[in-house]
C-alpha positions in Angstrom: 19.6 88.2 -25.1 18.2 90.4 -22.2 16.5 88.8 -19.2 13.2 89.4 -20.6 13.7 87.9 -23.9 15.2 84.8 -21.8 11.9 84.5 -19.3 9.4 85.1 -22.0 11.5 82.1 -24.1 11.4 80.1 -21.4 7.8 80.7 -20.3 7.0 79.8 -23.9 8.7 76.6 -23.6 7.1 75.4 -20.6 3.4 76.6 -21.9 4.4 74.5 -24.8 5.3 71.6 -22.8 2.4 71.9 -20.3 -0.1 72.1 -23.9 1.9 68.7 -25.4 1.7 66.9 -22.0 -2.0 67.6 -21.5 -2.8 66.2 -25.3 -0.6 63.3 -24.4 -2.7 62.6 -21.7 -6.3 63.3 -22.8 -8.4 59.8 -23.4 -8.8 59.4 -27.2 -12.4 59.8 -28.0 -14.7 56.7 -28.1 -15.0 55.4 -31.8 -18.3 54.2 -32.7 -18.0 50.3 -33.8 -14.8 50.0 -31.9 -15.5 51.1 -28.4 -19.3 51.1 -28.6 -22.3 50.8 -31.0 -25.6 52.6 -31.3 -28.2 50.2 -30.4 -31.2 50.3 -33.3 -34.0 50.4 -30.8 -33.2 52.9 -28.2 -34.3 52.1 -24.8 -36.6 54.6 -22.6 -34.6 55.7 -20.1 -36.3 55.6 -16.2 -33.9 58.5 -14.8 -36.2 61.4 -16.1 -33.8 64.4 -16.9 -30.7 62.7 -15.5 -28.6 60.5 -17.9 -29.1 57.0 -17.1 -26.1 54.3 -17.3 -27.5 51.0 -17.3 -25.3 48.0 -16.1 -26.5 44.7 -17.1 -25.0 42.2 -15.2 -25.4 38.7 -13.3 -24.4 38.3 -9.7 -22.6 34.9 -10.4 -20.7 36.1 -13.5 -17.1 35.8 -12.7 -16.4 39.3 -15.4 -19.0 41.0 -13.7 -17.6 40.3 -10.0 -14.1 41.6 -11.6 -15.5 44.8 -12.6 -18.0 45.9 -9.7 -14.7 47.4 -7.6 -13.8 49.6 -10.5 -17.6 50.4 -11.4 -18.4 50.8 -7.8 -15.6 53.7 -7.5 -16.4 55.3 -10.8 -20.3 55.7 -10.2 -19.4 57.4 -6.8 -17.6 60.4 -8.9 -20.3 60.6 -11.3 -22.1 64.3 -11.8 -25.0 65.1 -10.0 -26.9 64.7 -13.8 -25.9 61.0 -14.3 -27.2 57.8 -12.6 -26.1 54.3 -12.8 -28.8 51.7 -12.5 -28.3 48.5 -12.4 -30.4 45.8 -14.6 -30.2 41.8 -13.9 -30.0 40.3 -17.2 -31.7 36.8 -17.4 -30.6 34.6 -20.6 -31.4 31.6 -19.2 -33.9 30.3 -16.7 -30.9 29.8 -13.8 -30.1 33.5 -14.1 -33.4 34.1 -12.4 -33.0 33.5 -8.6 -30.1 36.0 -9.1 -32.0 39.3 -10.4 -35.0 38.0 -8.1 -32.5 38.4 -5.2 -31.3 41.7 -6.4 -34.9 43.0 -6.7 -35.8 41.6 -3.3 -32.8 43.6 -1.9 -33.7 46.7 -3.9 -37.1 46.8 -2.3 -35.9 46.4 1.1 -33.7 49.4 0.3 -30.7 47.4 0.9 -28.9 47.2 -2.4 -26.5 49.9 -1.6 -25.3 48.4 1.5 -25.4 44.7 0.4 -24.7 44.6 -3.4 -20.8 44.0 -3.2 -21.4 41.3 -0.3 -23.5 39.4 -2.8 -20.9 39.1 -5.1 -18.4 38.2 -2.4 -21.1 35.6 -1.1 -21.2 33.8 -4.6 -17.8 34.3 -5.5 -15.3 34.4 -2.3 -17.4 32.3 0.1 -18.6 30.1 -2.9 -22.0 30.2 -1.4 -25.1 28.8 -3.7 -27.4 31.5 -3.2 -29.4 30.1 -5.7 -30.3 27.6 -3.3 -33.4 29.0 -1.1 -32.0 27.1 2.1 -28.6 28.6 1.6 -30.0 32.1 0.9 -32.4 32.6 3.5 -29.2 31.6 6.2 -27.4 34.5 4.1 -30.0 36.6 4.3 -30.8 36.1 8.6 -26.7 36.7 8.7 -27.0 39.9 7.5 -29.8 40.9 10.0 -32.3 41.6 7.4 -36.1 40.1 8.1 -36.3 37.3 7.0 -40.0 37.0 6.2 -40.3 40.7 4.5 -37.4 39.2 2.2 -39.1 36.3 1.3 -42.2 37.7 0.4 -40.5 40.6 -1.8 -38.2 37.4 -3.7 -41.3 35.5 -4.2 -43.6 38.5 -5.5 -45.0 38.9 -8.8 -43.7 42.5 -9.0 -40.3 40.8 -8.6 -40.7 37.9 -11.1 -42.1 40.9 -13.3 -39.6 43.2 -13.1 -36.9 40.3 -13.7 -38.9 39.6 -17.3 -38.7 43.0 -18.0 -35.0 43.4 -17.4 -34.6 40.5 -19.5 -36.5 41.9 -22.5 -34.3 45.1 -22.0 -31.3 43.0 -22.3 -32.8 41.4 -25.4 -33.8 44.5 -27.1 -30.2 46.0 -26.4 -28.7 43.3 -28.5 -26.1 42.2 -25.5 -25.1 38.8 -25.9 -23.3 38.7 -22.8 -22.2 40.6 -19.3 -21.4 42.7 -18.0 -22.4 45.5 -20.7 -23.3 49.1 -20.1 -26.0 51.0 -22.1 -25.6 54.7 -21.9 -29.0 57.0 -22.0 -30.5 54.2 -23.7 -28.9 54.1 -26.9 -24.9 53.8 -26.4 -23.9 50.0 -25.9 -20.4 49.5 -24.7 -18.3 46.5 -22.8 -14.9 45.5 -21.9 -15.1 42.9 -24.6 -15.1 45.8 -27.1 -12.7 48.4 -24.8 -10.6 45.4 -23.6 -9.5 47.2 -20.5 -11.3 48.8 -17.3 -9.5 51.7 -17.8 -10.4 52.4 -21.3 -13.8 51.2 -20.6 -14.4 54.2 -17.9 -12.9 56.4 -20.6 -15.1 55.2 -23.2 -18.2 55.7 -20.8 -17.3 59.4 -19.8 -17.1 60.4 -23.2 -20.6 58.5 -24.1 -22.1 60.7 -21.3 -20.8 63.7 -22.4 -22.5 62.7 -25.8 -25.8 62.0 -24.4 -25.6 65.7 -22.8 -24.8 67.3 -25.8 -27.6 65.4 -27.2 -30.1 66.3 -24.8 -29.1 70.2 -25.0 -29.7 69.7 -28.8 -25.8 69.9 -29.8 -24.4 67.8 -32.5 -22.7 64.9 -31.3 -19.0 64.7 -31.9 -18.4 61.5 -34.5 
């Protein structure tokens, strides 16, 4: 065997090893019925031409708190045509204060800065922010306008959006949080994927499915 033959054989071997490594590293496609389900009545998206990923959550939910750092890191890497939109779920009356809390912060443009801090307040600091006295003390500590926050928290608009979020969760057929809905039709959760790593793989796959469908392509099964 001459030098050129040996070189070609080595390059072919290296190429085969690269392809095998890439195949092993590629995540398995999301499987309907296992990793996600298609909801019977799709929800209208509110992000226009952008693909919407809705996060149904509750600030007091320990599983939502555990997922939040990973979800935040994943969201920072989303392509320009995808938007993550949190919706506070309201399954019982005691979930309503946290939903109102979120929408009040949203009205003040403070969700981006304080969303993680709210989780910390409930779960690390063990504050009862459903109690308005403790809530207002926390709001003051964050340097927010207390009167403006109080007005937003108690407004009819906040109550209406909280109830709208509750209806959206019921329509999506979710029974617990956190749950994520891609483009109003594909529902997934850690209870289906079992790990965060797999959850984000499934979300990426579902986003691509939604992207293909919007372009009129046939989604992969």
